[in-house]
C-alpha positions as a Markdown table, in Angstrom:
| # | Residue | x | y | z |
|---|---|---|---|---|
| 1 | Unk | -25.2 | 2.4 | 6.4 |
| 2 | Unk | -21.8 | 2.1 | 8.2 |
| 3 | Unk | -19.0 | 0.0 | 6.9 |
| 4 | Unk | -19.9 | -2.9 | 9.2 |
| 5 | Unk | -23.4 | -3.1 | 7.7 |
| 6 | Unk | -25.1 | -1.7 | 10.8 |
| 7 | Unk | -27.0 | 1.6 | 10.6 |
| 8 | Unk | -26.0 | 4.5 | 12.8 |
| 9 | Unk | -29.5 | 4.5 | 14.4 |
| 10 | Unk | -29.1 | 0.9 | 15.5 |
| 11 | Unk | -25.7 | 1.7 | 17.0 |
| 12 | Unk | -27.1 | 4.7 | 18.8 |
| 13 | Unk | -30.0 | 2.6 | 20.2 |
| 14 | Unk | -27.5 | -0.1 | 21.5 |
| 15 | Unk | -25.4 | 2.5 | 23.3 |
| 16 | Unk | -28.6 | 4.1 | 24.8 |
| 17 | Unk | -29.8 | 0.8 | 26.1 |
| 18 | Unk | -26.4 | 0.0 | 27.6 |
| 19 | Unk | -26.4 | 3.4 | 29.3 |
| 20 | Unk | -29.9 | 2.8 | 30.8 |
| 21 | Unk | -29.0 | -0.6 | 32.0 |
| 22 | Unk | -25.9 | 0.5 | 33.8 |
| 23 | Unk | -27.4 | 3.8 | 35.0 |
| 24 | Unk | -24.2 | 5.5 | 33.9 |
| 25 | Unk | -22.8 | 7.4 | 31.0 |
| 26 | Unk | -23.1 | 6.0 | 27.5 |
| 27 | Unk | -21.0 | 2.9 | 27.2 |
| 28 | Unk | -17.7 | 3.0 | 25.2 |
| 29 | Unk | -17.8 | 0.2 | 22.8 |
| 30 | Unk | -14.4 | -1.5 | 22.4 |
| 31 | Unk | -14.2 | -3.4 | 19.1 |
| 32 | Unk | -13.0 | -7.0 | 19.3 |
| 33 | Unk | -10.0 | -7.2 | 17.0 |
| 34 | Unk | -7.9 | -10.1 | 15.8 |
| 35 | Unk | -5.0 | -8.9 | 17.9 |
| 36 | Unk | -7.1 | -8.9 | 21.1 |
| 37 | Unk | -8.3 | -12.4 | 20.4 |
| 38 | Unk | -4.8 | -13.6 | 19.8 |
| 39 | Unk | -3.7 | -11.9 | 23.1 |
| 40 | Unk | -6.4 | -13.7 | 25.1 |
| 41 | Unk | -5.6 | -17.0 | 23.4 |
| 42 | Unk | -1.9 | -16.6 | 24.3 |
| 43 | Unk | -2.8 | -15.7 | 27.9 |
| 44 | Unk | -5.0 | -18.8 | 28.2 |
| 45 | Unk | -2.3 | -21.1 | 26.8 |
| 46 | Unk | 0.1 | -19.9 | 29.5 |
| 47 | Unk | -2.2 | -21.0 | 32.3 |
| 48 | Unk | -3.5 | -24.5 | 32.9 |
| 49 | Unk | -7.3 | -25.1 | 33.2 |
| 50 | Unk | -6.8 | -25.6 | 36.9 |
| 51 | Unk | -5.4 | -22.1 | 37.4 |
| 52 | Unk | -7.9 | -20.6 | 35.0 |
| 53 | Unk | -10.7 | -22.0 | 37.1 |
| 54 | Unk | -9.2 | -20.6 | 40.3 |
| 55 | Unk | -8.9 | -17.2 | 38.7 |
| 56 | Unk | -12.5 | -17.4 | 37.6 |
| 57 | Unk | -13.7 | -18.2 | 41.1 |
| 58 | Unk | -11.4 | -15.8 | 42.9 |
| 59 | Unk | -11.8 | -12.9 | 40.4 |
| 60 | Unk | -15.5 | -12.6 | 40.1 |
| 61 | Unk | -16.6 | -9.1 | 39.2 |
| 62 | Unk | -19.1 | -7.2 | 41.3 |
| 63 | Unk | -22.7 | -6.9 | 40.1 |
| 64 | Unk | -23.0 | -10.4 | 38.6 |
| 65 | Unk | -25.7 | -13.0 | 38.5 |
| 66 | Unk | -24.6 | -16.6 | 39.0 |
| 67 | Unk | -26.6 | -19.9 | 39.1 |
| 68 | Unk | -25.7 | -22.9 | 41.1 |
| 69 | Unk | -27.3 | -26.2 | 40.0 |
| 70 | Unk | -26.8 | -29.5 | 41.8 |
| 71 | Unk | -25.7 | -32.5 | 39.7 |
| 72 | Unk | -28.1 | -34.8 | 41.5 |
| 73 | Unk | -31.0 | -34.1 | 44.0 |
| 74 | Unk | -28.7 | -35.4 | 46.8 |
| 75 | Unk | -26.2 | -32.6 | 46.0 |
| 76 | Unk | -28.5 | -29.8 | 46.8 |
| 77 | Unk | -26.8 | -29.1 | 50.2 |
| 78 | Unk | -23.4 | -29.1 | 48.5 |
| 79 | Unk | -24.7 | -26.5 | 46.0 |
| 80 | Unk | -25.9 | -24.3 | 48.9 |
| 81 | Unk | -22.4 | -24.6 | 50.5 |
| 82 | Unk | -20.8 | -23.5 | 47.2 |
| 83 | Unk | -23.1 | -20.5 | 47.1 |
| 84 | Unk | -22.0 | -19.6 | 50.6 |
| 85 | Unk | -18.3 | -19.8 | 49.6 |
| 86 | Unk | -19.0 | -17.4 | 46.6 |
| 87 | Unk | -20.9 | -15.1 | 49.0 |
| 88 | Unk | -17.9 | -15.1 | 51.4 |
| 89 | Unk | -15.7 | -14.0 | 48.5 |
| 90 | Unk | -18.0 | -11.2 | 47.7 |
| 91 | Unk | -18.3 | -10.2 | 51.4 |
| 92 | Unk | -14.5 | -10.0 | 51.6 |
| 93 | Unk | -14.5 | -7.4 | 48.8 |
| 94 | Unk | -17.2 | -5.3 | 50.6 |
| 95 | Unk | -16.5 | -5.7 | 54.4 |
| 96 | Unk | -19.2 | -3.3 | 55.5 |
| 97 | Unk | -22.0 | -4.7 | 53.4 |
| 98 | Unk | -24.4 | -7.3 | 54.8 |
| 99 | Unk | -25.4 | -10.6 | 53.2 |
| 100 | Unk | -29.0 | -11.8 | 52.5 |
| 101 | Unk | -30.0 | -15.4 | 52.4 |
| 102 | Unk | -33.5 | -16.1 | 51.0 |
| 103 | Unk | -34.9 | -19.6 | 51.6 |
| 104 | Unk | -38.1 | -20.8 | 50.1 |
| 105 | Unk | -40.4 | -23.0 | 52.2 |
| 106 | Unk | -40.1 | -26.0 | 49.9 |
| 107 | Unk | -36.3 | -25.7 | 49.9 |
| 108 | Unk | -36.3 | -25.4 | 53.7 |
| 109 | Unk | -38.3 | -28.6 | 54.0 |
| 110 | Unk | -36.1 | -30.5 | 51.6 |
| 111 | Unk | -32.7 | -29.2 | 52.6 |
| 112 | Unk | -33.1 | -27.3 | 55.8 |
| 113 | Unk | -32.1 | -23.8 | 57.0 |
| 114 | Unk | -28.7 | -22.3 | 57.3 |
| 115 | Unk | -27.0 | -23.3 | 60.6 |
| 116 | Unk | -25.5 | -20.5 | 62.6 |
| 117 | Unk | -22.5 | -22.5 | 63.9 |
| 118 | Unk | -21.7 | -23.8 | 60.5 |
| 119 | Unk | -21.8 | -20.3 | 59.1 |
| 120 | Unk | -19.4 | -19.2 | 61.8 |
| 121 | Unk | -17.1 | -22.1 | 61.1 |
| 122 | Unk | -17.0 | -21.1 | 57.4 |
| 123 | Unk | -16.0 | -17.6 | 58.4 |
| 124 | Unk | -19.3 | -15.7 | 58.3 |
| 125 | Unk | -20.5 | -13.6 | 61.2 |
| 126 | Unk | -24.1 | -14.6 | 61.7 |
| 127 | Unk | -24.8 | -11.0 | 62.8 |
| 128 | Unk | -23.9 | -9.8 | 59.3 |
| 129 | Unk | -26.5 | -12.2 | 57.7 |
| 130 | Unk | -30.2 | -11.4 | 57.1 |
| 131 | Unk | -32.3 | -14.5 | 56.7 |
| 132 | Unk | -35.5 | -14.2 | 54.6 |
| 133 | Unk | -38.2 | -16.8 | 54.2 |
| 134 | Unk | -40.5 | -16.9 | 51.2 |
| 135 | Unk | -43.5 | -19.2 | 50.4 |
| 136 | Unk | -43.4 | -19.5 | 46.6 |
| 137 | Unk | -41.0 | -18.8 | 43.7 |
| 138 | Unk | -42.6 | -15.5 | 42.8 |
| 139 | Unk | -42.0 | -14.1 | 46.2 |
| 140 | Unk | -38.4 | -15.5 | 46.1 |
| 141 | Unk | -37.7 | -13.6 | 42.8 |
| 142 | Unk | -39.2 | -10.4 | 44.1 |
| 143 | Unk | -37.3 | -10.5 | 47.4 |
| 144 | Unk | -34.0 | -11.3 | 45.5 |
| 145 | Unk | -34.5 | -8.4 | 43.1 |
| 146 | Unk | -35.3 | -6.0 | 45.9 |
| 147 | Unk | -32.3 | -7.1 | 48.0 |
| 148 | Unk | -29.9 | -6.8 | 45.1 |
| 149 | Unk | -31.0 | -3.2 | 44.6 |
| 150 | Unk | -29.5 | -2.1 | 47.9 |
| 151 | Unk | -25.8 | -2.1 | 48.9 |
| 152 | Unk | -25.3 | -5.8 | 49.9 |
| 153 | Unk | -22.3 | -7.9 | 49.4 |
| 154 | Unk | -24.3 | -10.9 | 48.1 |
| 155 | Unk | -27.8 | -12.4 | 48.0 |
| 156 | Unk | -28.2 | -16.2 | 48.1 |
| 157 | Unk | -31.6 | -17.3 | 47.0 |
| 158 | Unk | -32.6 | -21.0 | 47.3 |
| 159 | Unk | -35.7 | -21.7 | 45.3 |
| 160 | Unk | -37.6 | -24.8 | 44.3 |
| 161 | Unk | -38.9 | -23.1 | 41.2 |
| 162 | Unk | -39.8 | -24.8 | 37.9 |
| 163 | Unk | -38.2 | -23.6 | 34.6 |
| 164 | Unk | -41.3 | -21.7 | 33.6 |
| 165 | Unk | -41.0 | -19.5 | 36.7 |
| 166 | Unk | -37.4 | -18.6 | 35.8 |
| 167 | Unk | -36.1 | -17.7 | 32.4 |
| 168 | Unk | -34.8 | -14.8 | 30.4 |
| 169 | Unk | -37.2 | -12.2 | 31.7 |
| 170 | Unk | -36.8 | -13.0 | 35.4 |
| 171 | Unk | -33.1 | -13.5 | 35.2 |
| 172 | Unk | -32.6 | -10.2 | 33.2 |
| 173 | Unk | -34.4 | -8.3 | 36.0 |
| 174 | Unk | -32.1 | -9.9 | 38.6 |
| 175 | Unk | -29.0 | -9.1 | 36.5 |
| 176 | Unk | -30.0 | -5.4 | 36.2 |
| 177 | Unk | -30.7 | -5.2 | 39.9 |
| 178 | Unk | -27.3 | -6.7 | 40.7 |
| 179 | Unk | -25.5 | -4.2 | 38.4 |
| 180 | Unk | -27.4 | -1.4 | 40.1 |
| 181 | Unk | -26.6 | -2.4 | 43.7 |
| 182 | Unk | -23.1 | -3.9 | 43.0 |
| 183 | Unk | -23.7 | -7.1 | 44.9 |
| 184 | Unk | -23.5 | -10.7 | 43.7 |
| 185 | Unk | -26.8 | -12.5 | 43.0 |
| 186 | Unk | -26.4 | -16.3 | 43.6 |
| 187 | Unk | -29.4 | -18.5 | 42.8 |
| 188 | Unk | -29.4 | -22.1 | 44.0 |
| 189 | Unk | -31.9 | -24.2 | 42.0 |
| 190 | Unk | -32.3 | -27.7 | 43.5 |
| 191 | Unk | -35.3 | -28.5 | 41.3 |
| 192 | Unk | -33.2 | -28.1 | 38.2 |
| 193 | Unk | -30.8 | -30.9 | 39.3 |
| 194 | Unk | -29.0 | -32.5 | 36.4 |
| 195 | Unk | -30.4 | -29.9 | 33.9 |
| 196 | Unk | -27.7 | -27.2 | 34.1 |
| 197 | Unk | -27.0 | -27.5 | 30.4 |
| 198 | Unk | -30.7 | -26.9 | 29.5 |
| 199 | Unk | -31.4 | -23.7 | 31.4 |
| 200 | Unk | -31.8 | -20.5 | 29.4 |
| 201 | Unk | -31.1 | -17.3 | 31.4 |
| 202 | Unk | -29.2 | -14.0 | 31.4 |
| 203 | Unk | -26.8 | -15.2 | 34.1 |
| 204 | Unk | -23.1 | -14.7 | 33.5 |
| 205 | Unk | -22.0 | -17.9 | 35.2 |
| 206 | Unk | -23.6 | -21.2 | 35.9 |
| 207 | Unk | -22.0 | -23.9 | 38.0 |
| 208 | Unk | -23.0 | -27.6 | 38.3 |
| 209 | Unk | -22.1 | -28.9 | 41.7 |
| 210 | Unk | -21.5 | -32.4 | 43.1 |
| 211 | Unk | -20.4 | -33.4 | 46.6 |
| 212 | Unk | -16.9 | -34.8 | 46.7 |
| 213 | Unk | -16.4 | -38.4 | 47.8 |
| 214 | Unk | -14.8 | -38.7 | 51.2 |
| 215 | Unk | -12.0 | -41.0 | 49.8 |
| 216 | Unk | -9.7 | -41.0 | 46.9 |
| 217 | Unk | -9.3 | -43.6 | 44.2 |
| 218 | Unk | -6.9 | -45.6 | 46.5 |
| 219 | Unk | -8.8 | -45.1 | 49.7 |
| 220 | Unk | -6.8 | -42.2 | 51.0 |
| 221 | Unk | -8.6 | -39.3 | 52.5 |
| 222 | Unk | -8.5 | -36.0 | 50.6 |
| 223 | Unk | -7.1 | -33.2 | 52.7 |
| 224 | Unk | -9.5 | -30.3 | 52.0 |
| 225 | Unk | -10.7 | -27.1 | 53.4 |
| 226 | Unk | -14.0 | -26.7 | 55.3 |
| 227 | Unk | -15.9 | -26.7 | 52.0 |
| 228 | Unk | -15.0 | -28.8 | 48.9 |
| 229 | Unk | -16.8 | -29.9 | 45.8 |
| 230 | Unk | -16.6 | -31.3 | 42.4 |
| 231 | Unk | -17.9 | -28.7 | 39.9 |
| 232 | Unk | -18.4 | -28.1 | 36.2 |
| 233 | Unk | -18.5 | -24.6 | 34.7 |
| 234 | Unk | -21.6 | -25.1 | 32.6 |
| 235 | Unk | -21.9 | -21.5 | 31.4 |
| 236 | Unk | -19.4 | -18.6 | 31.4 |
| 237 | Unk | -20.1 | -15.1 | 30.0 |
| 238 | Unk | -17.8 | -13.2 | 32.3 |
| 239 | Unk | -14.6 | -13.6 | 34.1 |
| 240 | Unk | -10.8 | -13.3 | 33.6 |
| 241 | Unk | -9.1 | -13.8 | 30.3 |
| 242 | Unk | -9.0 | -17.4 | 29.4 |
| 243 | Unk | -12.1 | -18.6 | 31.4 |
| 244 | Unk | -13.9 | -19.3 | 28.1 |
| 245 | Unk | -11.2 | -21.9 | 27.4 |
| 246 | Unk | -12.3 | -24.1 | 30.3 |
| 247 | Unk | -13.9 | -27.2 | 29.0 |
| 248 | Unk | -17.6 | -27.1 | 30.1 |
| 249 | Unk | -17.8 | -30.9 | 30.2 |
| 250 | Unk | -14.7 | -31.3 | 32.5 |
| 251 | Unk | -15.4 | -31.9 | 36.2 |
| 252 | Unk | -12.8 | -30.5 | 38.6 |
| 253 | Unk | -12.2 | -30.7 | 42.4 |
| 254 | Unk | -12.1 | -27.4 | 44.2 |
| 255 | Unk | -11.8 | -26.4 | 47.8 |
| 256 | Unk | -12.5 | -23.2 | 49.7 |
| 257 | Unk | -10.1 | -22.0 | 52.3 |
| 258 | Unk | -12.1 | -19.9 | 54.9 |
| 259 | Unk | -9.0 | -18.5 | 56.5 |
| 260 | Unk | -7.6 | -17.0 | 53.3 |
| 261 | Unk | -11.1 | -16.6 | 51.7 |
| 262 | Unk | -9.8 | -18.2 | 48.5 |
| 263 | Unk | -10.7 | -21.0 | 46.2 |
| 264 | Unk | -8.0 | -23.6 | 45.5 |
| 265 | Unk | -7.7 | -26.7 | 43.5 |
| 266 | Unk | -8.4 | -29.6 | 45.8 |
| 267 | Unk | -5.0 | -31.3 | 45.8 |
| 268 | Unk | -3.4 | -32.8 | 49.0 |
| 269 | Unk | -2.2 | -29.8 | 50.9 |
| 270 | Unk | -0.8 | -30.1 | 54.4 |
| 271 | Unk | -1.5 | -26.4 | 55.1 |
| 272 | Unk | -5.3 | -27.0 | 54.9 |
| 273 | Unk | -7.2 | -28.6 | 57.8 |
| 274 | Unk | -8.7 | -32.1 | 57.6 |
| 275 | Unk | -12.3 | -31.1 | 57.7 |
| 276 | Unk | -14.4 | -33.0 | 55.2 |
| 277 | Unk | -18.1 | -32.4 | 54.6 |
| 278 | Unk | -20.4 | -35.4 | 55.1 |
| 279 | Unk | -21.2 | -37.2 | 51.9 |
| 280 | Unk | -24.9 | -37.4 | 50.8 |
| 281 | Unk | -26.8 | -40.3 | 52.2 |
| 282 | Unk | -29.4 | -42.1 | 50.1 |
| 283 | Unk | -32.2 | -43.2 | 52.2 |
| 284 | Unk | -33.3 | -46.0 | 50.0 |
| 285 | Unk | -29.8 | -47.7 | 50.0 |
| 286 | Unk | -29.7 | -47.3 | 53.8 |
| 287 | Unk | -33.1 | -48.9 | 54.1 |
| 288 | Unk | -32.1 | -51.8 | 51.9 |
| 289 | Unk | -28.9 | -52.3 | 54.0 |
| 290 | Unk | -31.0 | -52.5 | 57.3 |
| 291 | Unk | -33.4 | -54.9 | 55.7 |
| 292 | Unk | -30.6 | -57.2 | 54.5 |
| 293 | Unk | -29.0 | -57.1 | 58.0 |
| 294 | Unk | -32.3 | -58.0 | 59.6 |
């Protein structure tokens, strides 16, 4: 037995499994010491949570698997827009690589398909995008895994899958495929709205997304980029130093600047254009309003 209480055979197996997963040489295990933890803690204290979140969004490592869950069913379109912004960040790091957007039939009926002019306004060349349609969750997972194995910048997959279709096994396969291809796997899960804290998967990051209100607390419009949201970092297993110090219960306003291809904290900024996304419209409230007016 070693001094840490772990046998040498177990350590050998762990290194062998890590080497198989990464398809590379045996991994070099760096021990976590007290000094390294204190260094990360001091770095996190120097930065505010706002800057730490910006670093987490702008410094995503390649070959990751992220999940985007809407806070409410009406926020599904906002979640898809946030996935697009993450994909644009990944595309900026790999300019020659294409993007793949997989849309399930149920999601297409509920939310709609990506709009070419909207993609161009966000900074994406539609000629660089491959749009894939799938009929059920099993096909979506298979297409996402196969797309991640090739050299793509990012794969966005919108699926109306139930939790029993997506879990540790399926997410682990997607994570290994993303590491092999080097692209970003971004799963948008509208059917899991409001359940971001209850999902169990191997994803490194999980975001809960809500559409930002068009007006501030005093009625003033928020200057924002073409895309802006309220988000909560529900899960974080990777990212810059200090990202784990972000409160998972804290909601924050972020905006994406398509010209600089960067995420920013959504504060009034005269340098950003006044282009606000439309807020979600609840059909029942609209019907009640018309009935009262009649």
